[in-house]
C-alpha positions in Angstrom: 19.6 13.5 -32.1 18.3 10.2 -31.1 20.9 9.6 -28.4 20.3 13.1 -27.0 16.7 12.5 -27.1 17.2 9.2 -25.1 19.2 10.7 -22.6 16.6 13.2 -22.2 13.9 10.6 -21.8 16.2 8.6 -19.3 16.5 11.8 -17.2 12.7 12.3 -17.1 12.4 8.5 -16.2 14.8 8.9 -13.5 13.0 11.9 -11.9 9.5 10.2 -12.2 10.6 6.9 -10.4 12.3 8.7 -7.7 9.3 10.6 -6.7 7.1 7.7 -6.7 5.4 7.2 -3.4 3.2 3.9 -3.8 0.0 6.1 -4.3 -2.7 4.5 -6.3 -3.8 7.4 -8.0 -1.8 10.5 -9.2 -4.4 12.9 -7.9 -7.9 12.4 -6.6 -10.9 14.1 -8.5 -11.5 17.8 -7.6 -13.1 20.6 -9.4 -10.4 22.7 -10.9 -10.2 25.8 -12.9 -7.2 27.0 -15.0 -7.5 30.0 -17.2 -6.2 30.0 -21.0 -2.8 31.5 -21.5 0.9 30.2 -21.1 1.2 26.5 -21.0 4.1 26.6 -18.6 1.9 28.6 -16.1 -0.9 26.5 -16.5 0.9 23.6 -15.9 2.4 25.1 -12.7 -0.9 26.1 -11.5 -2.7 22.8 -12.0 -0.1 21.0 -10.2 -0.3 23.2 -7.3 -4.0 22.7 -7.2 -3.9 19.0 -7.1 -0.5 18.7 -4.9 1.2 16.2 -7.3 4.7 15.8 -8.9 4.9 16.9 -12.6 7.9 16.8 -14.8 8.6 18.1 -18.2 11.3 19.6 -20.5 11.2 23.3 -20.6 11.6 23.5 -24.3 8.6 21.2 -25.0 6.3 23.5 -23.5 8.2 27.0 -24.6 6.0 29.3 -26.3 2.8 27.1 -26.0 -0.5 28.3 -25.2 -3.4 26.4 -23.8 -7.3 27.1 -23.7 -7.5 26.0 -20.1 -9.4 23.5 -18.3 -12.3 23.5 -15.7 -14.5 20.8 -13.9 -14.5 18.0 -11.7 -11.6 15.7 -12.8 -8.9 13.6 -11.5 -5.2 14.7 -12.2 -4.6 12.7 -15.1 -7.7 13.8 -17.1 -7.0 17.6 -16.3 -3.6 17.5 -17.6 -4.8 15.9 -20.6 -7.5 18.3 -21.1 -5.0 21.2 -20.5 -2.7 19.7 -23.3 -5.4 19.5 -25.9 -4.2 20.7 -29.5 -0.4 20.0 -28.6 1.6 17.0 -29.5 2.1 16.3 -25.8 1.0 13.4 -23.9 0.5 12.6 -20.4 2.1 9.6 -18.4 0.8 9.0 -14.9 2.4 6.9 -12.3 1.9 7.0 -8.5 1.8 10.8 -7.5 3.7 11.8 -10.7 2.6 13.2 -13.9 5.1 13.2 -16.8 4.7 15.3 -19.7 6.6 14.4 -22.9 6.3 14.5 -26.9 4.0 11.7 -28.3 7.1 10.0 -30.0 9.1 9.6 -26.8 8.8 6.2 -25.0 9.6 6.1 -21.5 11.6 3.2 -20.2 12.5 2.0 -16.6 14.6 3.4 -14.0 16.0 1.7 -10.9 16.2 3.6 -7.9 17.1 2.8 -4.2 16.3 4.8 -0.8 15.1 7.7 -2.9 18.3 7.9 -5.0 18.3 7.0 -8.7 21.1 4.5 -10.0 20.2 3.2 -13.4 17.8 4.5 -16.2 17.1 2.8 -19.6 15.3 4.4 -22.6 13.6 1.9 -24.8 14.0 3.8 -28.1 18.1 4.3 -28.0 19.2 4.2 -31.5 22.8 2.7 -31.3 23.8 3.3 -35.0 23.8 7.1 -34.6 26.7 8.5 -32.6 26.6 12.4 -31.5 28.7 14.2 -29.2 28.1 13.4 -25.4 29.0 17.0 -24.6 25.9 18.2 -26.6 24.0 20.2 -23.7 20.4 18.9 -22.6 17.5 20.9 -22.3 16.6 22.0 -18.7 14.4 19.4 -16.9 11.8 21.1 -15.1 10.3 19.7 -11.8 6.9 21.6 -10.8 5.0 21.1 -7.6 7.2 18.5 -6.2 7.2 17.3 -3.0 10.6 17.6 -1.5 12.2 14.1 -1.5 14.1 14.4 1.3 12.8 16.6 4.2 9.5 18.3 3.0 6.4 16.3 2.5 3.4 18.4 1.7 0.7 15.4 1.9 -0.2 12.9 4.6 -2.5 9.9 4.4 -2.7 9.3 8.0 -3.8 5.9 7.0 -7.2 7.2 6.0 -7.8 10.1 3.7 -4.9 11.9 2.1 -4.8 15.4 3.1 -2.8 18.3 1.5 -1.0 20.0 4.5 -1.3 23.4 3.1 -5.3 23.1 2.4 -6.3 21.3 5.6 -7.6 23.5 8.5 -5.7 21.1 11.0 -2.0 21.1 12.3 -0.4 18.4 10.5 3.2 17.6 10.4 5.3 14.8 8.5 8.7 13.4 9.3 10.0 11.6 6.1 12.6 8.8 6.3 15.5 10.7 5.2 15.5 12.7 8.4 15.6 9.3 10.0 18.6 8.1 8.3 20.7 11.5 8.4 20.1 11.5 12.2 20.6 7.8 12.6 17.6 7.6 15.0 17.6 4.4 17.1 13.8 4.4 17.9 10.5 6.0 17.3 11.0 7.7 20.5 13.8 9.5 19.3 12.4 10.2 15.8 9.7 12.1 17.5 11.8 14.4 18.8 11.4 16.4 15.7 7.8 16.8 16.2 6.7 20.3 17.6 4.8 20.3 20.9 6.0 16.6 21.7 7.9 15.5 24.8 8.9 12.2 25.9 7.2 10.1 28.9 8.3 7.3 31.2 7.2 4.4 28.9 7.1 1.3 31.1 10.5 1.0 31.9 12.0 2.0 28.5 10.1 -1.0 27.0 7.4 1.4 25.0 7.2 4.4 22.9 5.5 6.9 25.1 5.2 10.6 24.8 3.0 13.9 25.5 1.7 15.8 22.6 0.4 19.3 23.5 0.2 18.2 27.2 -1.3 15.2 27.0 0.0 11.6 27.5 -0.6 9.1 24.6 -2.7 6.1 25.1 -2.3 4.9 21.5 -0.3 5.0 18.3 -1.2 4.3 14.8 0.1 2.0 12.0 -1.1 3.1 8.6 -4.2 4.2 10.0 -5.0 1.3 12.4 -4.9 1.6 16.1 -2.1 0.0 18.3 -3.4 0.7 21.9 -1.3 1.2 25.0 -0.6 -2.5 25.6 0.8 -3.2 22.1 3.2 -0.1 22.0 6.5 -1.5 22.1 9.8 0.1 20.8 9.1 -0.8 17.0 12.2 -0.8 14.7 12.3 2.3 12.5 13.8 0.5 9.4 10.2 -0.2 8.1 9.1 3.4 8.4 8.6 5.6 5.3 7.2 8.6 7.2 5.7 9.5 10.6 2.5 11.6 10.6 1.4 13.7 13.3 -2.0 15.2 13.6 -2.4 17.9 16.4 -5.3 18.2 18.7 -8.5 15.8 19.3 -8.9 13.5 16.3 -11.7 11.3 17.5 -13.8 12.0 14.2 -11.8 9.8 12.0 -9.7 7.6 14.6 -12.0 7.1 17.6 -11.2 6.9 21.3 -7.8 8.8 21.6 -6.1 11.4 23.9 -6.8 15.0 22.9 -3.3 16.1 22.2 -3.1 14.2 18.7 -2.2 11.2 17.3 1.1 9.8 15.9 0.9 7.5 12.5 3.5 5.3 11.5 3.4 4.9 7.7 5.2 1.7 6.6 7.3 1.0 3.5 5.3 -0.6 0.7 6.4 -3.0 -2.1 7.3 -1.1 -5.1 7.4 -1.8 -9.1 11.0 -0.1 -8.9 14.1 -2.4 -8.0 15.4 -1.1 -4.8 17.7 -2.6 -2.2 19.4 -1.2 0.9 21.6 -2.9 3.6 23.3 -1.4 6.7 25.2 -2.2 9.8 25.6 0.3 12.5 27.5 0.0 15.7 28.2 2.6 18.6 31.1 2.7 21.7 28.8 1.2 24.1 28.3 -2.2 22.0 25.4 -1.5 19.6 25.1 -4.0 17.0 22.6 -3.6 14.2 22.2 -5.1 10.8 19.4 -4.2 8.6 18.1 -5.2 5.1 15.6 -3.7 2.7 14.6 -5.2 -0.8 11.9 -4.4 -3.2 10.9 -5.0 -6.7 8.4 -6.8 -9.1 7.9 -10.3 -9.5 5.6 -10.2 -12.5 5.7 -6.9 -14.7 3.4 -4.5 -13.1 1.1 -6.6 -11.5 2.9 -8.2 -8.6 5.6 -6.6 -6.4 7.2 -7.7 -3.0 9.3 -6.2 -0.3 11.5 -7.7 2.3 12.6 -5.8 5.4 14.6 -7.4 8.1 16.6 -6.3 11.0 18.8 -8.0 14.0 19.9 -6.4 17.1 22.3 -7.3 19.8 23.0 -4.2 21.8 24.8 -3.2 25.2 23.8 0.2 26.4 25.3 2.8 28.5 23.4 1.4 31.5 24.8 -1.5 33.8 23.7 -4.9 33.0 21.3 -3.8 30.3 21.3 -5.4 26.9 18.7 -5.5 23.9 17.9 -8.4 21.7 15.6 -7.7 18.8 14.6 -9.6 15.6 12.5 -8.2 12.8 11.2 -9.8 9.6 8.4 -8.3 7.5 7.6 -9.7 3.8 4.7 -7.9 2.0 3.2 -8.2 -1.4 1.3 -5.9 -3.7 -1.1 -7.2 -6.5 -2.6 -5.0 -8.9 -5.0 -7.2 -11.0 -6.5 -3.9 -12.9 -5.7 -0.4 -13.2 -8.5 0.2 -10.7 -7.6 -2.3 -8.0 -4.6 -2.6 -5.5 -4.4 -5.3 -2.6 -1.6 -5.4 -0.2 -0.7 -8.1 2.1 1.9 -7.7 5.1 3.3 -10.1 7.6 5.6 -9.0 10.5 7.4 -10.7 13.2 9.0 -9.0 16.0 10.6 -10.0 19.1 12.1 -7.8 21.8 14.0 -8.7 25.0 15.6 -6.2 27.4 15.6 -5.6 31.3 12.7 -3.5 32.7 14.7 -0.2 33.8 13.0 2.0 36.2 15.6 4.6 35.9 16.7 7.1 38.6 15.0 8.1 42.0 14.4 11.5 43.5 15.4 12.0 47.3 13.2 14.0 50.0 15.1 17.4 50.7 13.7 18.0 54.0 11.6 21.0 53.2 8.6 19.2 51.6 10.2 19.0 48.3 12.5 16.3 46.3 15.7 16.4 44.2 17.6 14.3 41.8 20.9 13.6 43.4 23.8 14.7 41.0 26.5 12.4 42.1 25.3 9.0 41.0 26.5 7.9 37.5 23.8 7.8 34.9 25.1 4.1 34.0 24.1 2.8 37.5 21.0 0.8 37.7 18.8 0.3 40.9 17.5 -2.9 39.5 18.9 -6.8 39.5 20.3 -8.7 36.7 17.3 -11.0 36.8 15.0 -8.4 35.5 13.7 -9.0 32.1 10.8 -8.3 29.7 10.4 -10.7 26.8 7.9 -9.9 23.9 7.1 -12.0 20.8 4.6 -10.4 18.3 2.9 -11.6 15.0 1.0 -9.2 12.8 -0.9 -9.5 9.5 -2.0 -6.5 7.6 -4.2 -6.6 4.5 -5.7 -3.7 2.5 -7.7 -3.5 -0.8 -8.3 -0.2 -2.8 -10.8 0.0 -5.6 -11.5 2.8 -7.9 -15.3 2.8 -8.4 -15.4 5.6 -10.8 -13.5 8.6 -11.7 -14.6 10.4 -8.6 -15.0 7.6 -5.9 -12.7 4.8 -4.4 -13.6 2.3 -1.7 -11.0 1.2 0.9 -11.0 -1.8 3.2 -8.2 -2.3 5.9 -7.7 -5.2 8.4 -5.1 -5.8 10.9 -4.5 -8.9 13.2 -1.9 -8.7 16.0 -1.1 -11.3 18.4 1.6 -10.7 21.3 2.8 -12.9 24.0 5.1 -11.6 26.9 6.0 -11.6 30.5 8.1 -9.4 32.7 10.0 -9.5 35.9 10.9 -6.4 37.5 12.0 -4.9 40.7 10.0 -1.8 41.3 11.4 1.0 43.8 8.6 2.0 46.2 10.0 4.3 48.9 13.4 6.1 49.4 14.8 7.9 52.4 16.8 11.2 52.4 19.9 9.1 52.9 19.3 7.2 49.5 18.2 3.9 51.1 15.8 2.5 48.8 12.9 0.0 49.1 12.3 -2.4 46.1 9.7 -5.1 45.6 9.9 -7.9 43.0 6.6 -8.4 40.6 6.0 -9.5 37.4 3.2 -10.3 34.4 3.4 -14.1 33.3 1.4 -15.3 30.6 0.3 -12.1 29.2 -1.7 -12.4 25.9 -2.7 -9.6 23.7 -5.0 -10.3 20.8 -6.3 -7.7 18.4 -8.3 -7.6 15.5 -9.1 -4.3 13.7 -11.3 -3.5 10.4 -11.9 -0.1 8.8 -13.8 0.3 5.7 -14.4 3.8 4.0 -15.8 5.6 0.8 -14.2 8.6 -0.4 -14.9 11.0 -3.5 -16.0 14.1 -4.9 -19.5 15.5 -5.7 -21.1 18.9 -6.8 -24.3 20.3 -5.1 -24.9 23.3 -7.2 -21.7 25.6 -7.2 -20.3 23.9 -3.9 -17.4 21.1 -4.4 -17.3 18.4 -1.7 -14.5 16.0 -0.7 -16.5 13.3 1.5 -15.3 10.7 3.3 -17.5 8.0 4.9 -16.5 5.1 7.0 -16.9 2.7 9.7 -14.5 1.0 11.8 -14.5 -2.1 14.6 -11.9 -3.1 16.9 -11.8 -6.5 19.1 -9.0 -6.3 21.6 -8.5 -8.9 24.3 -5.7 -8.8 26.9 -5.1 -11.3 29.8 -2.1 -11.8 32.2 -1.3 -13.2 35.6 0.0 -10.7 38.1 2.7 -12.4 40.6 4.0 -10.4 43.6 7.2 -11.1 45.3 9.7 -10.0 47.9 9.9 -6.6 49.3 13.3 -5.3 50.9 14.6 -1.9 52.2 18.2 -0.7 52.7 19.4 -0.7 49.1 22.0 2.2 48.9 22.0 4.1 45.6 25.4 5.6 46.4 27.0 2.3 47.4 24.9 -0.4 45.9 25.2 -4.0 46.8 23.5 -6.3 44.2 22.0 -9.7 44.7 20.6 -9.6 48.0 16.9 -9.3 46.6 15.7 -12.6 45.5 14.1 -12.8 42.0 11.0 -15.1 43.2 7.5 -14.4 43.1 4.3 -16.2 44.4 3.4 -19.3 42.6 0.0 -18.4 42.4 -0.9 -15.1 40.4 -3.8 -12.6 40.3 -5.9 -12.7 37.1 -6.3 -9.3 35.3 -7.9 -8.5 31.8 -9.5 -6.2 29.6 -11.7 -6.7 26.7 -12.9 -3.9 24.2 -15.0 -4.1 21.1 -15.5 -0.4 20.0 -17.3 0.5 16.7 -17.4 3.8 15.1 -19.3 5.4 12.2 -17.7 8.7 10.7 -18.3 11.3 8.0 -15.9 14.0 6.9 -16.7 16.6 4.4 -14.5 19.3 3.1 -16.6 21.9 1.0 -14.8 24.2 -1.3 -17.2 27.6 -1.2 -14.7 29.1 -3.7 -11.4 27.8 -4.9 -9.5 29.5 -2.0 -12.3 29.2 0.6 -13.0 25.8 2.0 -15.0 24.4 5.3 -14.2 21.2 7.0 -17.1 19.4 8.6 -17.1 16.1 10.3 -18.9 13.9 13.0 -18.5 10.5 14.6 -20.8 8.2 16.6 -18.9 5.7 19.1 -20.2 2.6 20.9 -17.4 1.2 23.2 -18.6 -1.6 25.0 -15.9 -3.8 27.0 -15.2 -5.5 30.3 -12.2 -5.0 32.7 -11.2 -8.0 35.1 -9.3 -6.3 38.0 -7.9 -9.0 40.4 -10.4 -11.5 39.3 -13.4 -9.4 39.6 -15.3 -8.1 36.4 -16.6 -4.8 35.6 -18.7 -4.0 32.5 -18.0 -0.8 30.6 -20.4 0.5 27.9 -20.1 3.9 26.7 -21.3 5.8 23.8 -20.5 9.1 22.4 -20.9 11.5 19.3 -18.1 13.8 18.6 -18.0 16.8 16.0 -15.2 18.8 14.3 -15.3 21.9 12.1 -12.8 24.1 10.4 -12.4 26.8 8.0 -9.5 27.8 5.8 -8.8 30.7 3.5 -6.0 30.9 1.1 -5.1 34.6 0.5 -2.2 33.2 -2.1 -2.0 29.6 -3.6 1.0 29.1 -1.2 -0.4 30.5 2.0 -3.3 29.5 4.1 -5.2 30.8 7.3 -7.6 28.5 9.1 -9.5 28.1 12.3 -10.8 24.9 13.6 -12.8 23.2 16.7 -12.9 19.5 17.5 -13.9 17.2 20.2 -12.5 14.2 21.7 -13.8 11.1 23.6 -11.7 8.3 25.5 -13.4 6.0 27.7 -11.6 5.0 31.0 -10.9 1.3 31.3 -9.1 1.4 34.6 -11.6 1.1 37.8 -11.0 2.4 41.3 -10.4 0.5 44.6 -14.2 -0.7 44.6 -14.1 -2.0 41.0 -16.2 1.2 39.9 -15.7 2.6 36.5 -15.0 6.3 35.9 -16.8 8.5 33.6 -15.2 8.7 30.1 -12.8 11.4 29.1 -14.0 14.3 27.0 -12.0 17.0 25.4 -12.4 20.0 23.2 -9.8 22.1 21.1 -10.0 25.6 19.5 -7.3 26.5 17.3 -6.1 28.9 14.8 -3.3 28.8 12.5 -1.3 29.9 9.3 0.7 27.8 6.9 2.8 28.7 3.8 5.0 27.0 1.0 8.1 28.9 -0.1 10.7 28.2 -2.6 8.5 26.4 -5.1 7.1 24.2 -2.1 10.4 23.2 -0.9 10.1 24.8 2.5 6.8 24.2 4.6 6.0 26.8 7.3 3.3 26.6 9.8 2.0 28.0 12.9 -0.7 27.4 15.1 -2.2 28.6 18.6 -4.3 26.4 20.5 -6.4 25.6 23.7 -7.6 22.2 24.9 -9.8 21.4 27.8 -10.3 17.9 29.2 -12.5 16.6 31.7 -12.7 13.5 33.9 -9.0 12.6 34.3 -7.8 9.9 36.5 -4.9 10.1 38.6 -3.3 8.2 41.6 -3.6 10.2 44.9 -1.5 10.4 48.1 -2.9 6.9 49.2 -1.9 5.2 45.8 -5.6 5.0 45.1 -7.1 6.1 41.5 -9.3 9.2 41.7 -10.9 11.9 39.4 -8.9 15.1 39.4 -11.4 16.6 37.1 -10.7 19.1 34.4 -7.3 20.3 33.0 -6.3 23.0 30.3 -3.4 23.1 27.8 -2.8 26.5 25.9 0.0 27.2 23.6 1.6 28.1 20.3 3.8 26.2 18.0 5.9 27.2 14.9 7.7 24.8 12.9 9.6 24.8 9.3 10.7 21.9 7.2 12.4 21.6 3.8 15.1 22.4 1.5 15.1 26.1 1.0 18.4 26.0 -0.7 19.6 23.0 -2.9 21.4 20.4 -0.7 20.6 22.6 2.5 17.8 20.9 4.7 16.1 22.0 7.6 13.5 20.8 10.2 13.0 23.1 13.1 10.3 23.9 15.7 9.4 26.0 18.8 6.5 25.1 21.2 5.1 26.9 24.0 2.8 24.8 26.0 1.0 25.9 29.3 -0.9 23.4 31.2 -3.0 23.9 34.5 -5.4 21.7 36.6 -8.5 23.6 36.8 -10.6 21.4 39.4 -10.6 22.6 43.0 -8.6 20.6 45.0 -4.9 20.0 46.4 -3.6 20.3 42.9 -5.6 23.1 41.5 -3.5 25.6 39.6 -0.6 23.0 39.1 1.0 22.2 35.9 0.8 18.7 34.3 4.0 16.6 34.9 6.6 16.2 32.1 5.2 19.1 30.1 7.6 21.8 29.2 6.7 25.2 28.8 9.4 25.9 26.2 10.6 23.3 23.7 13.1 24.4 20.7 14.2 22.1 18.3 16.1 22.3 15.1 18.3 20.0 12.7 19.9 21.2 9.8 22.2 19.5 7.1 24.0 19.9 4.1 25.1 17.5 1.2 27.1 18.4 -1.8 25.4 17.4 -4.9 27.9 18.5 -7.6 31.6 18.6 -7.9 34.5 16.6 -6.4 32.7 16.7 -3.1 29.6 15.3 -4.3 28.1 12.8 -1.9 29.6 14.4 1.2 27.3 15.7 4.0 26.9 16.7 7.4 24.3 17.9 10.0 23.7 19.4 13.4 20.9 19.7 15.7 19.9 21.3 18.9 17.1 20.1 21.3 16.5 22.7 24.0 13.7 21.5 26.7 12.9 23.7 29.4 12.1 22.6 33.3 9.2 20.1 33.9 7.6 19.1 37.0 8.0 15.4 38.0 4.6 14.8 39.6 1.2 16.8 39.8 2.0 18.1 43.2 4.7 20.2 41.7 7.1 19.8 44.4 10.1 19.2 42.5 11.3 19.4 38.7 13.4 17.5 36.1 15.4 20.3 35.3 16.0 22.0 31.9 18.4 20.4 29.2 20.1 21.1 25.8 21.2 18.4 23.7 23.5 18.8 20.6 23.8 16.1 18.0 26.0 16.0 14.9 26.5 13.8 11.8 28.7 13.3 8.8 28.4 11.0 5.8 29.7 10.3 2.4 28.2 8.3 -0.6 30.7 6.6 -2.7 29.5 5.3 -5.9 30.8 1.4 -6.1 30.3 -1.5 -8.2 31.8 -4.0 -5.4 30.6 -7.5 -4.9 28.9 -7.4 -8.2 26.0 -5.5 -6.9 25.5 -3.2 -9.5 27.5 -0.6 -11.9 26.0 2.4 -9.9 25.3 1.1 -6.6 26.4 3.3 -3.7 28.0 2.9 -0.3 27.2 5.1 2.4 29.7 5.9 5.4 28.3 7.5 8.4 29.3 9.0 11.7 26.8 10.4 14.1 27.5 12.0 17.6 24.7 11.9 20.0 24.8 14.3 23.1 27.9 15.9 21.5 28.3 18.0 24.8 27.7 15.1 27.2 24.7 16.6 29.1 23.4 15.1 31.8 19.6 15.2 31.6 16.4 13.6 32.6 13.8 13.5 29.8 10.7 12.2 32.0 9.2 11.1 35.2 6.9 8.3 35.8 6.9 9.2 39.6 9.5 10.5 42.1 10.8 6.9 42.1 10.8 6.4 38.2 12.9 8.7 36.5 14.3 8.3 32.8 17.8 9.2 31.9 19.1 10.6 29.0 21.6 9.1 26.9 25.2 10.3 27.3 27.6 11.2 24.6 27.7 8.2 22.0 29.5 7.6 18.7 27.7 5.7 16.2 29.2 4.4 13.0 27.3 3.0 10.1 28.2 1.6 6.7 25.4 0.9 4.2 25.0 0.0 0.7 22.3 1.0 -2.0 21.6 -1.2 -4.8 
């Protein structure tokens, strides 16, 4: 029986290693209560209360009883108490709990990109031979986060939150979705988020979107802010998950737009050897090579990761090429069981033209329209256009468990970017399609950002009440300087019969200085109080001091804004797998722009009311959520008919969202959403009653895939997705629209086990074919104005070959 037992141990090792997510603790301390009775039922219940992955062999627990467990304990201690009096022991690793007999020794497992390749058990008795066909006991996985599509927990770079038991709308997009869809940018990956629509994005050089009707001014990386001036088109190869929290989130994250925030959780070093390499190409000239390698350097105290990519891509747009290089080494050091230190360096270059897209033409009746007889490949710029950016990033974090109930976390980030751009901007167009263009550019642009965050989180009891507390402080020092150079303006460019080369790419020798300096400091507290096991209240507040200075055409203007923002929520669980919630939250965002007289605007303030329901079906393999919300935002700044900035006052966004993510049937994966968003400008004026631009009332999206897991077709998979977006207005005057669109994507892939090139006995090759916009829909995702309209990607075939090792 030794060989059979060793095989069983190896299987457990495989499952446990595949589930690891780099978490420092298997489950944070919390007060739990599990009654006496069946040990199998008790393990199931405790796993759900902690939201951890639990692995065991069914026969080990069959027929056993437990006295139960109660108290304020971390996950490991709670499971050990549950197993008292048995011959079973608990092994903790990452976010996983493994239950096995005392005499079984767990060895190591080797995995890659979430797929297990090799497992070894240390107690194999090679002197005894038994039939390999002898059946194994069933291996049971309890409370497991679905490894491919459904993620039930989100860290958001700050406090780890259970999606089911947090009274906010949270959505997580795991890496496997990005792989199956073969997404080419973060912008494309975000189409999986309910209530999110694309925006203009500075000529396609930045990730830009609207969430619940409001345009982003920041994204976050591992909980640290990347401001508007720092949001390039980051590569997706280093992303583990994309986490989205809906509505104002100022309490934890400071000054942001009220629609919500997007956090990119990056890949971390692992003590399990993994490797992945891939090349991808398309029929327009895409050439992308990626590489990812991680593993231990010294036992279980030091691990590394190396992530890199090189891209040389031609696109469907005329004379538009992309050159990108990315390199990111990182280290993890665990000097003790209680302390983890992470250090990451990242180098990223991005070179591409500025592309302002299409223009709309006057229709002679006070409105505008987008001409349909201009090919989507045609650019209205010139070959000299360019934006070149080079960025260095250093990120560090220290996590230390102070006691069984408390831990401290410190995060720091430094980013330095140097760039310049030279572009042609369309300024006017006649009904006949004759365009006036002007050359301009920002030279010697420098962005320097230092961010720091320190927080203390833990659990405590006050009488019968259980508290999950988080207390933190964050500071940010951002400095931006650039010289703006103006150039030649010339009219008469015919969009129907273009002649290039007549507009010189020269600008003034003397530039105009612009700059911005911000040093916000914030202190925050969040407390989730368990009044009962199924009733929780979330309270939080933040105080911000946001001093700074804006230099506009050489004239400095001092900024100094302070604000307290609260949040509150209540959540009730009628069953362990369902929850109902209601929440209120406020937001605060200082306006750094100034008017033509260099006067500052009042800070933007917002408030959201939200109610919703969440549920988990099929043993947590399918996550469902729904929400109804209303957001009001005041002191919005917009450009008027004379091209000057002014306050347009208050706007409101109302809507409803439905989403489903997971694997309801083994091998069948699904991610889908519907969002209804109704925006309105409330302030009396020329645009009162109008909708905000680029916001669709109806957005319906789904992606489903199936992969055979057994039999002769094992490893063969395919997927199909639809993105339907209803009509949107192009500007706040609501005189013209972008039209609705429906884009269908499809994919096909096959995993082939291989030991080619001596990589490994159980390495895998992955062959992929993706078709973007299968029906070749002509569509326009967003508008920056009537003269800046972004263009949807036409039908594109993408091939990829990867190897897991």
